[in-house]
Structure formats: C-alpha cells, structure tokens
C-alpha angles and dihedrals in degrees: 000000000000119000114236115233118218107238117224131187088262088067093058121100116196117219114241113262118201114242096211134037135178121239128164092355095304133097116241137167119265115252094260093056094039090055092046092051091047090053091049091048090050091049097043104032102019089238124090091198088073090072091127091060089051091050089052092051092047091053100249096110134040117216118201141155117252106234092211100050103018089229126134114256133190129208127188108240110153114083102159125086116223112188091193090057089051092050093046094047091054096037092246120154112258092235095053115106117239118230124203128189138176096250099259113135093224089062090056091049092052091049092047092048091050093050092047093047094242116154108202093169097059 
C-alpha cells in the first residue's frame, strides 16, 4: 500500500503565464499581470488606472521620450514572472500561496467557501 504524502504549497508549481499578448494589432498585458499592476497602482498611487506607472516601476515596461515628437512612449520589456516580486509589491508574505482565477464571481465563491470550510454541496 502506498503512503499518501501531504501536499503543501511548496509542492505546487505554477504554469508559466505570458506577460504580454497581442490583440487587435496592439500589445497588451495578459489579465493576470494587468490585475497585478492595477492592485499595485491602487496600493502605491491610490489609483488603479495608473497601472502603467506600476508596470514601469516593476520593470515590465520601459518609459522613454521620443526624440522626434517629444511624446512619452512605452515599450514592453519584462517577460519573466517573479512571484516574489508580486508578493513584495503587494506586501504579501513570501510563504503565502498565490491564487489566480479567471474573473468569474462563482470562482471566488468556491475559493472562499473552501477557505472557510463551507460545504455547499453536502
């Protein structure tokens, strides 16, 4: 008989998630990163709409001035996901697992029920 091993968060391996994607001819962040940057912007600047400033500070975007027009330009540069950077930027303990979801409210409810020990099926 095989002995069951108790799985801990240290046993989890997150699948790589691309930082950038192309949609409609423009490059944009994937939902995971967009949400992260909005949360950092809300925490740091008090305004989630400043997500691009947060992405610059976190090293995922380069901001520069176009010498021809004098306008501000942005280029995607960061392509690696660092979970410790995410935890540090949101003041989350390094040993806390990170949970991602697809944005549907029923997914949040299932997660909340699980964490609270609520069994809605039984």
